[in-house]
ROKOL-873558 format. One line per 10 residues: number of its first residue (from 0); for each residue x, z negated, y negated of C-alpha. Coordinates in steps of 0.1 Angstrom, whole numbers, plus 2048, in hexadecimal, padded with zeros to 3 digits. Layout:
# residues N
NUM) X Z Y; ... .
END
This chain:
# residues 105
0) 804 7FD 7FF; 81C 7F9 7EB; 82C 819 7EF; 80E 82C 7E6; 80A 818 7C2; 82C 81E 7BD; 82C 847 7C4; 808 847 7AD; 81C 835 791; 839 84C 791 .
10) 820 86C 794; 809 85C 778; 82A 855 763; 838 879 766; 815 888 75F; 816 872 73E; 839 87D 733; 830 8A3 73A; 80F 89D 720; 826 88B 70A .
20) 841 8A3 70A; 826 8C3 702; 817 8B1 6E9; 839 8AA 6D6; 845 8CD 6DE; 826 8DA 6D0; 825 8C6 6B1; 84A 8D0 6AA; 843 8F4 6AD; 826 8F6 693 .
30) 83A 8DC 67C; 85C 8ED 67B; 849 909 66A; 83F 8F2 64A; 863 8E6 645; 86F 8FC 623; 88F 8FE 616; 89A 8E4 5FB; 883 8C9 60F; 892 8A5 60E .
40) 899 899 631; 87A 87D 62A; 865 89B 62C; 873 8A8 64C; 871 886 65F; 84E 885 655; 847 8A8 660; 85A 8A8 680; 862 882 689; 882 877 68F .
50) 89C 88A 69D; 8AC 88D 6BD; 8CF 88D 6B1; 8D7 88A 68C; 8FE 891 683; 91A 8A6 674; 90E 8CC 66F; 91C 8E7 68E; 911 8D4 6AC; 8FD 8F1 6B8 .
60) 8FD 90F 6A2; 913 91C 685; 908 90E 665; 902 915 640; 925 90F 62C; 918 8F2 618; 909 8DB 635; 90C 8B7 634; 8F7 8AA 650; 8DE 8B9 66B .
70) 8C0 8AB 67E; 8BD 8BA 6A5; 89B 8BB 6B0; 897 8C0 6D9; 879 8D2 6E6; 874 8BB 707; 85D 8D0 719; 87A 8EB 71C; 88C 8DC 739; 899 8FC 749 .
80) 8A3 90C 726; 8AA 8F3 70E; 89A 8FC 6E8; 8A2 8E9 6C9; 897 8EA 6A4; 8B9 8E5 68C; 8B2 8DB 667; 8D1 8DA 651; 8D5 8C7 636; 8E8 8C7 614 .
90) 8FD 8AA 607; 8DD 89D 5F2; 8C9 89F 60F; 8B8 8C0 60A; 8AD 8D6 627; 8C6 8F6 625; 8B8 905 643; 8A6 907 665; 8AD 918 688; 89E 919 6A8 .
100) 8B6 917 6C4; 8B1 922 6E5; 8C8 91A 704; 8D5 93D 711; 8D6 931 735 .
END
């Protein structure tokens, strides 16, 4: 009986995780189009949420010359071909650009 409950709980957790990932990715896809040049980083966080990673420019792609910081947002539902939204910021925290990145493999 305990084994059955354990496997049902695991199956339910996988379904919930899949549903969450799908909803997260749809929101990211929809809201990434709303990010415009010159938006403050607070606006980007409001639209897209907290980034999967944040740090110096150039972690995934070539960057604009005046880039000081970048946010990387991961699409969680794309397991076999990872996808990301990358947003670049200048020294004052304004958006320089954005790019959708898809792994080639």
